[in-house]
N, C-alpha and C positions, 0 to 999 in steps of 0.2 A: 551176401557176404556171410560166411559161416564163421562161428567162433569156435576155436579149438582150445582145449585146456592144455596148458604147458606142463611138462613134467618138472620135477624138482631139479633135475640136471639142467634142463633148458633155462630155468629161472636162475640157477646158480651161475650159468655161463654168461649171463648179461653183464653183471658187474665186473667179471674177469675181462671180458672184451672191452668194456669201457676203460678199465684201468690200463689194459695193454695199449689201447688207442692213444690215451693221454701220455703214457710213458714213452711210447715210440715217437709221438709227435714232439715231446720235449727234447728227446735225444736228437731227432732230426733237426729241430730248430737250433739247438745249441751247436751242432756240427756245421750247419749252413752259416750261422752267424760267425762262428770262429773262422770259417773259410773266407768269408767276404771281409770281415772287419779285422781279421788277424794281422794283416800287414801294418795296421796302425800301431800295434804294440811292438812290432819288430823294427820298422824303419821310421826315420824322422821325416814325415811327410808334411806338406803345408796343412794349415788348420782346416781349410775348406775341403781338402781331400779326405782328411780324417773324418770330418762331419758327414761327408757324402757316403763314405764307406760304412760308417756306423749306422746311419739312418737307413741306407739301402740294405744293409745286413739285417736290421731289425724288421723291415718290411718284408723282405723275401723270406726270412726265417718264420715270421708269423703267418704269412700266407701259406707256406708249405706245411706248417704244423696244422693249420685248419684243414687243408686238403687231405693230409694224412688221417686225421680223426674221421673225417667224412668217409674216406675210402675204406678204412678198417670197419667202421660201423655198418656201412652199406654191404660189405662183403659178409659180415655176420648176419645181417638181415636176410640176405639171399640164401644163405645156408639153412636158415630156419624154416 
């Protein structure tokens, strides 16, 4: 395995990519949660349906956010 020195531009790109990954993951998570759990704010649904939609929205949004972070950081690693 060879070790290669990184340029300053490559070192500066790492925090930018991490920030982009986290920001885009938060946006995706919020959008997915609002899509799944949004009807609970609009319609008068039974309590168990409200709970299922909110918990399901949290799980799906969290999972997709993690997948987004991993995807963005892997793509950055492949470019490097």
